[in-house]
Every structure is written in C-alpha cells, then in structure tokens.
N, C-alpha and C positions, 0 to 999 in steps of 0.2 A: 600535504592540507586533502580539500575535496576540492579546491576548485586548479586541481594541477592541469589540467586538458581544456578550461577553459569554456566545460558549460557547463550547465545545470543538470545533476545528474537525475535523474523521474524517482530514481531509490531513495533520495532524500527527504524529497517531497512526498512519497508519500509514508514518509518513518518520522516527518512534524508532527502530517495529520492522525498519523493511530495514538502520538504521546498525548496532541491534545485532545481525541477523544477518546482515553482512557483517562485523559482528568478526569472529562468530563463524566466518565462510567465512579472513579473511586469517589469523590463527592457532588452528590445525586441531590436536587429539594425533592426530597419525594411528595412533600404537605402539596406541590404548584404540578408539578411532574403527575403525567398521566401514561397510562404505561404504554398505548400507543406507539408516545416518544419517546420512549423504554425500547419496545422492536425496532422504530426505523435507527433506533443510534448503535444494535447488536448488532439491526442488518447491515450499517454502513462499515461496520467493523470490523465483522465478518470477507463485507467484500473487500476492503480496507489490506485486508492480511491476503489476501489470496491473490491480488494485482501488485502485493509483494513482492509473491510467493514467485508469483508469473517472471516477474522486472529479475528480480534477481536469478534466474535463470537458464534468463533466455542471455541476459550479460554478461553468467557467465564462462565464457569461453571469448577470448578481446581476441583472439586471432579467429574467428569468424565473420561474415558479411554479410550481407542485410539479404541477402538472396540466399545464405544457404540458414538461414536462421526462423526462415516462413514453414518450409517442408518439419522442421524440427518442434515445430509449433503442432501442427496437425497428427505428429506423433501421439506425445498426449495422452 
C-alpha cells in the first residue's frame, strides 16, 4: 500500500494533479476556452512533470539523509 510509512508521499500528490490536468487536456471545451488558458494548462503540465521527476530522483535512494540530498541537487 501507499501509506505503509504513515506519511503522504509528495510524488502521489503530483501524480494526481497530472492526471487531473491530463483529463482537462483530453476533454477541452474549445468554444469557451481561450488560447491563453490552454498555454497556462500546458505550462502547469510541464511544471508538474518536471517536479515529479525531481521528486522521483530525490527519493530514489532511500538510504540518503537530507544532508546528502542537498549537494546532489546542486550537481544537476
């Protein structure tokens, strides 16, 4: 299960947000939707995708402590 550690994983929250945005992209109402709104949805989707991969990268090694993660981010 997802809640075996009694904490909410941020990756799952981002996954749910990406799924909700993809639902909005698949079923758009193009008659009432402006192009700026579509660009905003696209930028949100790109931002959430990047944040998901960053979160997955940071939590890939469960043996690392928080002090070891900070220098690893700056190397990227």
